[in-house]
C-alpha positions as protocol buffer text, in pm:
chain_id: "A"
residue {
  index: 1
  type: MET
  ca { x: 5639 y: 6788 z: 13406 }
}
residue {
  index: 2
  type: GLY
  ca { x: 5461 y: 6679 z: 13717 }
}
residue {
  index: 3
  type: CYS
  ca { x: 5627 y: 6498 z: 14002 }
}
residue {
  index: 4
  type: LYS
  ca { x: 5495 y: 6211 z: 14209 }
}
residue {
  index: 5
  type: GLY
  ca { x: 5261 y: 6344 z: 14474 }
}
residue {
  index: 6
  type: GLY
  ca { x: 5183 y: 6657 z: 14270 }
}
residue {
  index: 7
  type: LYS
  ca { x: 5400 y: 6883 z: 14485 }
}
residue {
  index: 8
  type: GLU
  ca { x: 5603 y: 7023 z: 14199 }
}
residue {
  index: 9
  type: LYS
  ca { x: 5433 y: 7153 z: 13885 }
}
residue {
  index: 10
  type: ILE
  ca { x: 5678 y: 7256 z: 13618 }
}
residue {
  index: 11
  type: GLN
  ca { x: 5576 y: 7365 z: 13273 }
}
residue {
  index: 12
  type: GLY
  ca { x: 5787 y: 7415 z: 12965 }
}
residue {
  index: 13
  type: ARG
  ca { x: 5878 y: 7297 z: 12621 }
}
residue {
  index: 14
  type: ILE
  ca { x: 6232 y: 7169 z: 12685 }
}
residue {
  index: 15
  type: SER
  ca { x: 6256 y: 6795 z: 12747 }
}
residue {
  index: 16
  type: PRO
  ca { x: 6398 y: 6674 z: 13078 }
}
residue {
  index: 17
  type: SER
  ca { x: 6699 y: 6442 z: 13093 }
}
residue {
  index: 18
  type: ILE
  ca { x: 6767 y: 6140 z: 13315 }
}
residue {
  index: 19
  type: SER
  ca { x: 7111 y: 6058 z: 13452 }
}
residue {
  index: 20
  type: GLY
  ca { x: 7142 y: 5770 z: 13696 }
}
residue {
  index: 21
  type: GLU
  ca { x: 6886 y: 5818 z: 13973 }
}
residue {
  index: 22
  type: ARG
  ca { x: 6819 y: 6184 z: 13891 }
}
residue {
  index: 23
  type: ILE
  ca { x: 6599 y: 6381 z: 13654 }
}
residue {
  index: 24
  type: PHE
  ca { x: 6720 y: 6723 z: 13540 }
}
residue {
  index: 25
  type: TYR
  ca { x: 6509 y: 6993 z: 13381 }
}
residue {
  index: 26
  type: ILE
  ca { x: 6565 y: 7351 z: 13268 }
}
residue {
  index: 27
  type: ASN
  ca { x: 6294 y: 7579 z: 13137 }
}
residue {
  index: 28
  type: ALA
  ca { x: 6327 y: 7858 z: 12880 }
}
residue {
  index: 29
  type: GLU
  ca { x: 6358 y: 8113 z: 13161 }
}
residue {
  index: 30
  type: GLY
  ca { x: 6668 y: 7937 z: 13292 }
}
residue {
  index: 31
  type: GLU
  ca { x: 6524 y: 7777 z: 13604 }
}
residue {
  index: 32
  type: LEU
  ca { x: 6715 y: 7451 z: 13655 }
}
residue {
  index: 33
  type: PHE
  ca { x: 6586 y: 7164 z: 13870 }
}
residue {
  index: 34
  type: ALA
  ca { x: 6719 y: 6829 z: 13993 }
}
residue {
  index: 35
  type: PHE
  ca { x: 6477 y: 6560 z: 14116 }
}
residue {
  index: 36
  type: GLU
  ca { x: 6510 y: 6209 z: 14255 }
}
residue {
  index: 37
  type: LYS
  ca { x: 6388 y: 5968 z: 13989 }
}
residue {
  index: 38
  type: SER
  ca { x: 6236 y: 5723 z: 14237 }
}
residue {
  index: 39
  type: ASN
  ca { x: 6003 y: 5961 z: 14420 }
}
residue {
  index: 40
  type: GLY
  ca { x: 6008 y: 6299 z: 14242 }
}
residue {
  index: 41
  type: ARG
  ca { x: 6155 y: 6481 z: 14542 }
}
residue {
  index: 42
  type: LYS
  ca { x: 6324 y: 6806 z: 14443 }
}
residue {
  index: 43
  type: LEU
  ca { x: 6694 y: 6789 z: 14530 }
}
residue {
  index: 44
  type: TRP
  ca { x: 6783 y: 7142 z: 14431 }
}
residue {
  index: 45
  type: GLU
  ca { x: 6678 y: 7436 z: 14218 }
}
residue {
  index: 46
  type: LYS
  ca { x: 6898 y: 7701 z: 14058 }
}
residue {
  index: 47
  type: GLU
  ca { x: 6813 y: 8029 z: 13890 }
}
residue {
  index: 48
  type: THR
  ca { x: 7038 y: 8101 z: 13592 }
}
residue {
  index: 49
  type: ASP
  ca { x: 7041 y: 8416 z: 13383 }
}
residue {
  index: 50
  type: ASP
  ca { x: 7013 y: 8208 z: 13065 }
}
residue {
  index: 51
  type: GLN
  ca { x: 6738 y: 8171 z: 12809 }
}
residue {
  index: 52
  type: ALA
  ca { x: 6779 y: 7798 z: 12764 }
}
residue {
  index: 53
  type: SER
  ca { x: 6687 y: 7645 z: 12430 }
}
residue {
  index: 54
  type: GLY
  ca { x: 6686 y: 7313 z: 12251 }
}
residue {
  index: 55
  type: GLY
  ca { x: 6726 y: 7068 z: 12535 }
}
residue {
  index: 56
  type: ILE
  ca { x: 6978 y: 6938 z: 12783 }
}
residue {
  index: 57
  type: GLU
  ca { x: 7233 y: 6660 z: 12794 }
}
residue {
  index: 58
  type: THR
  ca { x: 7322 y: 6491 z: 13123 }
}
residue {
  index: 59
  type: ALA
  ca { x: 7629 y: 6270 z: 13116 }
}
residue {
  index: 60
  type: PHE
  ca { x: 7959 y: 6224 z: 13297 }
}
residue {
  index: 61
  type: ARG
  ca { x: 7821 y: 6403 z: 13607 }
}
residue {
  index: 62
  type: LYS
  ca { x: 7754 y: 6719 z: 13404 }
}
residue {
  index: 63
  type: ILE
  ca { x: 7446 y: 6908 z: 13284 }
}
residue {
  index: 64
  type: ILE
  ca { x: 7492 y: 7065 z: 12941 }
}
residue {
  index: 65
  type: TYR
  ca { x: 7257 y: 7303 z: 12762 }
}
residue {
  index: 66
  type: GLY
  ca { x: 7257 y: 7573 z: 12496 }
}
residue {
  index: 67
  type: THR
  ca { x: 7108 y: 7921 z: 12501 }
}
residue {
  index: 68
  type: LEU
  ca { x: 6934 y: 8159 z: 12264 }
}
residue {
  index: 69
  type: ASP
  ca { x: 7245 y: 8380 z: 12298 }
}
residue {
  index: 70
  type: GLY
  ca { x: 7455 y: 8101 z: 12147 }
}
residue {
  index: 71
  type: GLU
  ca { x: 7630 y: 7992 z: 12463 }
}
residue {
  index: 72
  type: VAL
  ca { x: 7702 y: 7634 z: 12566 }
}
residue {
  index: 73
  type: VAL
  ca { x: 7682 y: 7595 z: 12944 }
}
residue {
  index: 74
  type: VAL
  ca { x: 7819 y: 7306 z: 13152 }
}
residue {
  index: 75
  type: LEU
  ca { x: 7720 y: 7257 z: 13516 }
}
residue {
  index: 76
  type: ASN
  ca { x: 7792 y: 7006 z: 13792 }
}
residue {
  index: 77
  type: GLN
  ca { x: 7504 y: 6758 z: 13848 }
}
residue {
  index: 78
  type: GLU
  ca { x: 7561 y: 6753 z: 14224 }
}
residue {
  index: 79
  type: ASN
  ca { x: 7461 y: 7115 z: 14290 }
}
residue {
  index: 80
  type: GLY
  ca { x: 7425 y: 7301 z: 13959 }
}
residue {
  index: 81
  type: GLU
  ca { x: 7752 y: 7490 z: 14000 }
}
residue {
  index: 82
  type: GLU
  ca { x: 7884 y: 7619 z: 13667 }
}
residue {
  index: 83
  type: THR
  ca { x: 8193 y: 7443 z: 13531 }
}
residue {
  index: 84
  type: TRP
  ca { x: 8234 y: 7650 z: 13216 }
}
residue {
  index: 85
  type: ARG
  ca { x: 8049 y: 7834 z: 12940 }
}
residue {
  index: 86
  type: ALA
  ca { x: 8160 y: 7901 z: 12585 }
}
residue {
  index: 87
  type: GLN
  ca { x: 8030 y: 8106 z: 12294 }
}
residue {
  index: 88
  type: ALA
  ca { x: 7912 y: 7929 z: 11978 }
}
residue {
  index: 89
  type: THR
  ca { x: 7848 y: 8112 z: 11650 }
}
residue {
  index: 90
  type: SER
  ca { x: 7469 y: 8135 z: 11691 }
}
residue {
  index: 91
  type: GLU
  ca { x: 7178 y: 8025 z: 11908 }
}
residue {
  index: 92
  type: ILE
  ca { x: 7164 y: 7657 z: 12001 }
}
residue {
  index: 93
  type: LEU
  ca { x: 6834 y: 7494 z: 11898 }
}
residue {
  index: 94
  type: SER
  ca { x: 6906 y: 7126 z: 11968 }
}
residue {
  index: 95
  type: SER
  ca { x: 7052 y: 6943 z: 12267 }
}
residue {
  index: 96
  type: PRO
  ca { x: 7430 y: 6959 z: 12292 }
}
residue {
  index: 97
  type: ILE
  ca { x: 7593 y: 6615 z: 12317 }
}
residue {
  index: 98
  type: THR
  ca { x: 7911 y: 6477 z: 12472 }
}
residue {
  index: 99
  type: ASN
  ca { x: 8126 y: 6166 z: 12484 }
}
residue {
  index: 100
  type: GLY
  ca { x: 8324 y: 6284 z: 12788 }
}
residue {
  index: 101
  type: SER
  ca { x: 8605 y: 6443 z: 12590 }
}
residue {
  index: 102
  type: VAL
  ca { x: 8421 y: 6681 z: 12356 }
}
residue {
  index: 103
  type: VAL
  ca { x: 8092 y: 6871 z: 12380 }
}
residue {
  index: 104
  type: VAL
  ca { x: 7925 y: 6919 z: 12041 }
}
residue {
  index: 105
  type: ALA
  ca { x: 7667 y: 7191 z: 11980 }
}
residue {
  index: 106
  type: GLN
  ca { x: 7478 y: 7275 z: 11662 }
}
residue {
  index: 107
  type: GLY
  ca { x: 7395 y: 7639 z: 11592 }
}
residue {
  index: 108
  type: ALA
  ca { x: 7093 y: 7775 z: 11408 }
}
residue {
  index: 109
  type: ASP
  ca { x: 7332 y: 7912 z: 11144 }
}
residue {
  index: 110
  type: GLY
  ca { x: 7435 y: 7558 z: 11042 }
}
residue {
  index: 111
  type: SER
  ca { x: 7756 y: 7551 z: 11244 }
}
residue {
  index: 112
  type: VAL
  ca { x: 7858 y: 7248 z: 11447 }
}
residue {
  index: 113
  type: THR
  ca { x: 8119 y: 7329 z: 11711 }
}
residue {
  index: 114
  type: GLY
  ca { x: 8324 y: 7097 z: 11930 }
}
residue {
  index: 115
  type: PHE
  ca { x: 8435 y: 7221 z: 12273 }
}
residue {
  index: 116
  type: ASP
  ca { x: 8683 y: 7054 z: 12508 }
}
residue {
  index: 117
  type: PHE
  ca { x: 8482 y: 6873 z: 12778 }
}
residue {
  index: 118
  type: ASP
  ca { x: 8704 y: 6988 z: 13065 }
}
residue {
  index: 119
  type: ASP
  ca { x: 8756 y: 7358 z: 12995 }
}
residue {
  index: 120
  type: GLY
  ca { x: 8523 y: 7463 z: 12710 }
}
residue {
  index: 121
  type: GLU
  ca { x: 8799 y: 7562 z: 12469 }
}
residue {
  index: 122
  type: GLN
  ca { x: 8682 y: 7541 z: 12107 }
}
residue {
  index: 123
  type: SER
  ca { x: 8838 y: 7230 z: 11949 }
}
residue {
  index: 124
  type: TRP
  ca { x: 8688 y: 7252 z: 11601 }
}
residue {
  index: 125
  type: ILE
  ca { x: 8404 y: 7400 z: 11397 }
}
residue {
  index: 126
  type: HIS
  ca { x: 8224 y: 7281 z: 11085 }
}
residue {
  index: 127
  type: GLN
  ca { x: 8002 y: 7520 z: 10890 }
}
residue {
  index: 128
  type: VAL
  ca { x: 7725 y: 7421 z: 10648 }
}
residue {
  index: 129
  type: THR
  ca { x: 7494 y: 7641 z: 10445 }
}
residue {
  index: 130
  type: VAL
  ca { x: 7137 y: 7654 z: 10568 }
}
residue {
  index: 131
  type: PRO
  ca { x: 6836 y: 7756 z: 10356 }
}
residue {
  index: 132
  type: ASN
  ca { x: 6730 y: 8122 z: 10367 }
}
residue {
  index: 133
  type: LEU
  ca { x: 6392 y: 8010 z: 10496 }
}
residue {
  index: 134
  type: SER
  ca { x: 6367 y: 7709 z: 10723 }
}
residue {
  index: 135
  type: LEU
  ca { x: 6163 y: 7575 z: 11010 }
}
residue {
  index: 136
  type: ARG
  ca { x: 6302 y: 7676 z: 11346 }
}
residue {
  index: 137
  type: GLY
  ca { x: 6488 y: 7379 z: 11483 }
}
residue {
  index: 138
  type: THR
  ca { x: 6762 y: 7135 z: 11406 }
}
residue {
  index: 139
  type: SER
  ca { x: 6819 y: 6767 z: 11458 }
}
residue {
  index: 140
  type: THR
  ca { x: 7021 y: 6651 z: 11757 }
}
residue {
  index: 141
  type: PRO
  ca { x: 7352 y: 6502 z: 11645 }
}
residue {
  index: 142
  type: ILE
  ca { x: 7479 y: 6164 z: 11768 }
}
residue {
  index: 143
  type: LEU
  ca { x: 7826 y: 6105 z: 11914 }
}
residue {
  index: 144
  type: ASN
  ca { x: 7935 y: 5747 z: 11983 }
}
residue {
  index: 145
  type: LYS
  ca { x: 8284 y: 5596 z: 12018 }
}
residue {
  index: 146
  type: GLY
  ca { x: 8447 y: 5881 z: 11828 }
}
residue {
  index: 147
  type: LEU
  ca { x: 8192 y: 5874 z: 11544 }
}
residue {
  index: 148
  type: PHE
  ca { x: 7990 y: 6191 z: 11494 }
}
residue {
  index: 149
  type: LEU
  ca { x: 7667 y: 6184 z: 11292 }
}
residue {
  index: 150
  type: GLN
  ca { x: 7452 y: 6482 z: 11204 }
}
residue {
  index: 151
  type: VAL
  ca { x: 7167 y: 6484 z: 10955 }
}
residue {
  index: 152
  type: LEU
  ca { x: 7191 y: 6795 z: 10739 }
}
residue {
  index: 153
  type: GLN
  ca { x: 6981 y: 6713 z: 10432 }
}
residue {
  index: 154
  type: MET
  ca { x: 6790 y: 6385 z: 10425 }
}
residue {
  index: 155
  type: GLU
  ca { x: 6718 y: 6411 z: 10052 }
}
residue {
  index: 156
  type: GLN
  ca { x: 7090 y: 6402 z: 9972 }
}
residue {
  index: 157
  type: TRP
  ca { x: 7196 y: 6188 z: 10273 }
}
residue {
  index: 158
  type: GLN
  ca { x: 7436 y: 6449 z: 10402 }
}
């Protein structure tokens, strides 16, 4: 990702996320950045100890991402201060999602876990069987008005 004026050069494979007038980005090494959308000016930068994976969600004034260690991490958009972190059953390979009351994360082991938005307590978990051999990656689920949709097997429309 390059910023206007070329002052910040950031490389990585995780997609950035836009929330309001800000762009947020975390790389696989756990370096988290916030930029102004209008001019690319860096607002802040934070070093985390996480190996981020999959992507980030930015909504409801929070930054949410998963890690290779299977943690779901929620931070404040204003300054990157950690709100909570919770352990999922396996590494997170797609972007977590939220509707402001639950954070949903999909694990590489086929689990889909819901965490309370405010405190990170596990609300529910759904486990599906994954093939013994599969490509590394999972689809990002969709959460809208209380409806949760996750594509598990397109051939069987599950």
